C-alpha positions in Angstrom: 153.5 28.7 130.6 157.5 28.6 129.5 160.3 28.6 131.6 163.3 30.9 131.2 166.7 30.7 132.2 169.6 32.9 133.4 170.8 31.8 130.0 168.1 32.9 127.8 166.7 35.8 129.9 168.3 38.2 127.7 166.9 37.0 124.6 163.6 35.5 125.7 162.6 38.6 128.2 165.1 41.7 127.2 164.8 41.1 123.6 160.9 40.5 123.0 159.3 42.5 120.9 156.4 41.9 123.2 155.5 43.1 126.6 156.6 40.5 129.0 155.5 39.5 132.5 157.7 37.5 134.2 156.9 35.2 137.8 159.8 35.1 139.5 158.8 31.3 141.1 160.1 28.4 142.9 158.6 24.7 143.3 158.3 25.2 146.8 156.4 28.1 147.2 152.7 28.0 147.6 151.4 31.1 146.3 153.3 30.4 142.8 151.4 27.3 142.4 148.2 29.1 143.3 149.1 31.7 140.6 150.0 29.0 138.0 145.9 28.7 136.4 145.9 32.6 137.2 149.1 33.1 134.7 148.2 30.5 131.9 144.7 32.2 131.6 146.0 35.5 131.2 148.8 34.3 128.8 146.2 32.6 126.7 144.0 35.7 126.8 146.4 38.1 126.0 148.5 35.9 123.2 150.2 37.7 120.3 149.9 41.0 122.9 151.7 39.9 125.8 154.3 37.2 126.7 154.1 35.3 130.1 157.4 33.3 131.3 158.2 32.1 134.5 161.7 31.8 136.2 162.6 29.5 138.8 164.8 31.3 141.2 166.5 28.1 142.8 168.2 27.2 139.5 168.9 31.3 138.3 171.0 33.5 140.9 172.0 35.6 137.9 169.0 36.8 137.1 167.5 37.3 140.3 170.5 39.0 141.8 170.5 41.6 138.6 166.4 42.4 139.5 167.1 41.9 143.5 164.7 39.6 143.6 163.8 38.8 147.4 160.3 37.0 147.6 158.2 34.5 145.6 155.9 35.0 143.9 157.5 38.4 142.2 156.3 39.4 138.7 157.9 41.7 136.6 156.8 43.2 133.5 159.3 44.4 130.8 158.8 46.3 127.9 161.4 47.6 125.4 164.1 45.5 127.5 163.2 47.7 130.8 161.0 46.8 133.9 158.2 48.7 134.2 156.5 47.5 137.4 157.3 44.9 140.3 154.8 43.4 142.4 155.3 41.0 145.4 152.6 37.8 146.0 149.4 36.3 144.7 146.9 38.5 143.1 144.0 38.3 141.0 144.4 38.1 137.2 142.7 42.0 136.9 145.9 43.2 139.4 148.6 41.5 137.2 148.3 44.2 134.8 146.3 47.3 136.3 147.0 49.7 133.9 147.4 47.7 130.6 147.8 50.7 128.6 151.0 51.2 129.8 152.2 47.7 129.4 150.2 46.5 126.3 
C-alpha cells in the first residue's frame, strides 16, 4: 500500500480523480498492523475505483493537524478533495465502506 506524506498529500489525495481511503497509521500501533492485510485486500479488490494509501502520523504532523487526527488507526475517505467520512479504530473490511454508493 503506498505511503503519502505532508509533501504529497495534496497531489495524491486531494487532487486524486478517484476516491481515496487514507489510513493514518504509526509503526508502533498494533491495530494499525492488524489492518494492513485488510487494506491490502481492499486496495486490490477496488483497484481502479478506489485508491488506498497510508500516512505515518509520526513523521507527517502538518496533515494530522489539518485533519485533527488524534487516534490510530484513523481512516478518512476523500472524494473530490473533500473528506466524506472519518472512522477510528480497527474494523472489518465491510465496515470501512459501509455505504460504497456514496464513496465509489
